[in-house]
C-alpha positions, -999 to +999 in steps of 0.1 A: +254+648-237+246+615-249+283+601-240+275+615-205+240+601-204+256+565-211+284+570-188+255+578-162+240+543-170+271+521-172+278+536-136+241+530-123+244+493-138+282+491-122+263+505-086+237+475-093+262+448-098+281+453-067+249+459-044+238+423-057+275+408-051+271+425-015+239+412-009+248+379-023+274+378+000+254+388+034+229+361+021+257+335+017+267+345+052+236+343+068+224+310+058+211+288+077+234+258+090+221+224+085+231+185+103+220+157+080+224+128+100+219+091+079+194+068+105+219+051+126+195+027+140+170+018+111+154-014+130+152+001+162+123+023+162+140+045+182+128+084+182+159+104+187+165+138+198+193+161+192+214+175+222+242+201+226+257+236+232+251+265+214+266+296+235+270+275+265+233+268+264+223+231+265+189+221+248+175+188+242+145+166+245+117+157+224+094+183+218+116+213+221+140+231+191+164+198+194+140+170+182+146+158+147+119+143+128+128+113+106+133+122+068+118+098+040+152+097+023+167+076+057+184+111+066+178+133+096+176+169+092+182+194+118+183+234+109+206+249+135+196+279+159+210+312+146+223+316+179+246+286+170+283+297+170+310+278+148+337+296+167+330+286+199+352+254+214+335+217+205+324+214+242+302+245+232+294+238+195+292+199+193+263+181+189+254+140+197+222+124+196+206+106+224+171+085+227+143+107+247+153+082+278+191+085+273+192+049+269+209+049+238+227+075+223+248+080+191+282+102+196+317+104+185+321+066+189+291+051+171+262+042+188+258+030+222+259+052+254+288+081+249+280+115+250+313+124+230+305+159+212+309+153+174+329+185+158+302+198+133+317+233+132+353+224+115+331+213+085+303+242+086+331+264+089+335+255+050+303+241+041+264+249+051+256+213+052+277+188+073+266+150+065+272+124+093+274+088+077+276+060+098+310+041+093+309+009+091+271+006+084+247+008+097+259+025+134+294+026+133+313+058+142+305+087+121+325+102+092+317+139+088+317+157+051+305+188+036+295+167+006+266+149+005+278+110+006+273+091-026+245+071-027+234+037-051+203+018-052+215-020-061+184-040-077+195-077-081+170-100-099+168-133-074+185-154-094+174-186-072+140-179-082+103-161-073+094-188-048+089-177-006+128-186+000+148-173+031+161-136+018+193-133+002+224-120+019+245-090+000+278-077+003+296-048-013+332-043-017+340-073+011+319-054+038+293-070+059+270-092+050+231-072+050+198-095+043+188-081+012+148-073+011+123-082-016+118-047-037+082-035-027+079-009-054+094-038-082+077-070-070+087-092-098+114-107-077+135-079-074+158-076-044+165-040-032+193-024-009+209+008-008+246+019-004+255+051+011+291+066+012+307+037-007+339+041-028+341+011-046+311-004-063+317-045-063+281-059-054+284-102-044+250-116-035+248-152-019+221-179-008+204-180+024+225-212+033+260-193+023+270-223-003+260-205-036+271-168-048+257-147-084+286-134-099+295-118-128+297-155-146+263-170-134+262-189-099+297-202-085+305-219-048+330-196-050+324-154-035+337-134-065+327-099-065+315-083-095+335-050-106+312-020-114+327+007-106+324+025-140+284+028-127+294+045-091+279+077-101+245+060-109+218+063-089+204+029-095+220-002-109+199-031-122+220-067-123+199-098-134+207-132-149+205-139-185+190-162-190+170-166-159+171-180-133+211-183-132+231-174-162+256-145-162+250-113-147+237-083-168+241-049-159+219-023-168+216+014-156+179+012-161+150-013-153+144-037-181+113-041-200+092-073-186+076-100-205+042-110-190+026-140-190-010-137-184-031-174-176-070-177-173-071-201-142-082-236-160-091-248-129-113-218-116-146-229-097-129-260-084-130-265-047-106-265-029-090-234-054-062-245-073-037-216-076-016-221-109+026-225-109+046-220-142+077-237-155+098-231-182+119-262-180+094-287-167+116-291-134+108-262-114+072-248-109+073-208-097+037-192-083+020-174-106+002-138-089-036-132-092-044-101-111-063-072-100-096-063-118-088-091-142-109-121-121-100-156-128-069-143-143-028-153-128+006-134-141+038-140-144+066-118-153+103-124-166+128-109-190+151-139-202+141-171-199+142-202-221+119-228-228+080-234-234+058-221-203+038-256-186+015-248-161+005-270-128-021-271-100-016-273-063-027-312-068+001-318-094-025-317-122-010-301-157-018-277-176-006-278-208-007-268-246-036-301-254-053-278-220-058-296-186-037-333-183-014-319-214+023-321-205+035-303-237+044-266-229+033-233-249+048-220-281+047-186-272+074-172-290+057-158-324+038-141-302+063-126-282+086-115-312+058-086-314+044-083-279+055-076-246+022-099-228+007-135-240-025-141-232-036-179-221-071-192-220-095-222-226-130-214-222-158-237-216-166-250-249-135-243-266-114-277-276-080-264-268-061-233-249-059-201-270-031-178-271-038-144-276-018-112-276-048-094-256-075-098-233-104-120-243-127-109-219-127-142-194-138-134-165-138-161-133-135-161-092-117-128-078-090-137-053-101-107-037-140-090-048-137-052-035-175-041-024-174-004-034-193+019-006-202+051+003-199+062+038-211+088+056-199+107+087-217+123+112-208+137+150-226+134+180-249+167+181-269+142+157-299+131+176-296+093+165-256+091+171-235+089+199-266+087+224-273+055+237-283+019+230-311-005+228-300-037+215-314-056+182-343-040+170-365-054+144-388-038+117-371+001+117-375-003+079-396-016+059-394-052+037-388-030+003-368-007-008-379+030-022-372+034-061-337+045-056-326+015-038-328+030-002-343+017+028-380+027+040-384+037+077-413+021+091-436+049+103-450+022+129-418+018+149-392+042+162-358+041+178-363+034+214-335+057+229-331+083+259-303+106+251-290+094+281-260+074+290-253+034+284-277+015+298-305+039+305-327+031+277-363+019+286-393+007+264-414+034+259-390+064+255-394+072+217-378+093+195-381+098+157-350+086+137-338+107+107-332+071+088-352+083+059-339+118+059-301+117+063-285+082+075-280+072+036-282+108+019-259+137+014-271+163+035-254+195+035-244+208+069-251+175+087-228+150+070-198+143+049-192+115+023-165+097+014-157+059-006-141+030+008-140-004-003-147-039+015-123-061+007-138-092+002-110-124-001-113-156-011-106-184+014-091-210-009-098-240+013-140-234+007-145-212-021-157-185+002-157-151+004-146-133+039-140-101+052-131-098+094-127-071+108-131-065+147-121-031+148-142-018+120-134+018+116-132+029+076-132+067+080-101+074+108-084+089+079-112+110+068-096+143+079-102+164+047-128+169+019-120+167-016-116+207-018-089+205+011-113+220+039-110+200+072-138+175+078-164+191+101-182+160+110-150+141+125-153+128+155-127+110+173-140+091+203-123+069+229-135+034+222-123+001+237-088+003+248-088+039+249-078+046+213-095+070+199-116+062+164-142+080+141-173+067+151-209+082+140-213+068+102-234+052+081-226+030+048-241+013+018-228-003-011-252-016-038-241-042-069-251-078-080-243-116-082-252-146-097-273-173-079-260-210-077-278-234-052-265-240-020-255-205-016-253-189+016-246-150+032-235-149+071-230-113+090-217-104+119-218-070+133-229-042+151-242-014+147-276-015+121-272-041+098-298-043+068-288-064+037-314-071+008-312-096-021-341-090-048-355-062-030-365-080-002-351-078+036-329-106+043-308-095+071-324-078+097-305-061+130-312-026+135-306-009+165-276+002+184-260-029+199-235-051+204-216-076+178-249-096+165-249-121+139-274-137+109-271-162+080-288-163+051-297-195+031-300-186-003-319-215-012-350-204+005-357-171-013-368-184-044-339-177-065-333-190-105-302-205-109-280-191-129-301-156-131-283-125-120-298-109-090-292-072-073-281-068-036-280-037-012-258-038+018-267-011+051-244-006+080-245+019+104-218+023+140-237+048+158-224+043+196-193+034+210-173+016+222-165-003+194-173-014+159-173-050+137-180-059+108-176-098+095-187-112+062-183-147+048-205-158+015-202-180-014-216-154-035-198-135-062-205-101-050-194-074-070-203-038-072-196-009-095-159-009-100-133+016-115-128-008-142-145-008-176-143-033-203-139-018-239-153-047-267-133-040-306-145-066-329-115-078-352-120-092-390-112-124-378-142-130-361-127-125-329-128-095-304-101-078-284-111-062-249-096-030-234-100-026-199-095+008-184-096+020-150-109+053-133-092+075-107-123+070-082-140+046-069-172+033-047-210+034-051-219+071-059-189+087-061-180+082-097 
């Protein structure tokens, strides 16, 4: 009995296996057929559609089943309809691609105006995907294959330095030369290009003038390619001169670890602003980059350089190991023996520059000052938005803030708006505003809240910070709430030029600054704008109006030089058709940022500072 039962179990198991095998075969037979085309027009901006015949029926054009969306990886992808029959002749099972207006096409001959079908059926007979690769790149005649073509990203550290030189050109395996563009993901001097469908990896880089080449043995006047076929199957190959900038090529499978030089600008505060440059050989000075979150600091990264770094300002003045005017470079070898980053600074009161392996806490002028702001979104159902205009209306609020640093509505003044069309407002038509209720308060069912930054950029010639945006619509992209649900207050309205924007919002930003003699604050914008310094109203441009301006000279406010004071900024956009915002000031305005500094005392009497960043930014949004 047990034996018969066991046999029954084995029979059932065999049946299940056979059934699964049949189902797998059926699934494989019914698997979707996919066409993948490498973008043959990467710099054209064309919106292409697929055109073809299936079972004798033509379908094509944008917005139909034939349109192909562009893919992030550079390939277009199309899943063929279930009616596709690969047994039909190529005139009924082939495919070609065309711009929506038929002015350009990509067919059997490549990019042009032809309409010769590609025979994809022969590949799809043995594969679920057909890969179409222009050969040569970028838009030569297509090569069809059932296997995804090999793809390799080549990263080359610019052997001609970090300067903004004309882009270098790249060639692989004796093919066509193409411009090698700086990498956005790796901006420390890296150039990037991607090879697809290549049989060999024999890269060669030449300078913009075409007079020198980066080869396996360094910079040469002869075009001798590198032989790297042993790395053909790598996704990314990293090539750099060793030592920099023009030594023999070093090839690696992963990005090398960089060394970083951090310099606290020794010319901080000088007008015009001096941005430091660095040299390791005393001859060629390379630009340094300002560091976000470390105001006054500049950075330079490298991998393998010989020499002692020496710095120079734009006016030619040097900064060396003895300070400003010094011509001897800094000996950083000891620090780099145990750390990847070197910090160099000379603070007021220090007789000579200091070399550290950690951040010393110094702060200076920010190249970009981010004013963190809270923005509240409304829609036209609100009685104070999209209801008409009245021009600049002063005294809408009291001259001081409430204990929560919010404006207080003036009980004696009302916003003169009728709710009619533009230009119908007249004196005497009054309606109470909700200014004190919800313009700068988050109220469920009335508004929604998000965070934005106003980036003030330092003008090196004047030392002023400027933000100038004649089309200021910071929440056009505010389409979803933090919980993923749609923003119910999204209110897209056609403004000037017919472009839709999310009007109807109010913004507030709170922070502080250090007062010094001669400071000014200049503003231009629309609609309501109020600016407070030390809890006093100094810019009063209330009302729904066109772009209006105001200037504040801080010396007239009775402030004490060297003291730190608070500022509060309020802005509303309450009526289409435009929105503009311009701020220019030499105040070192700062808001609560996403950065925090932690101080740790050391046994040597010094202090080590750690900089931490949070995931949220914006006043009231931490």
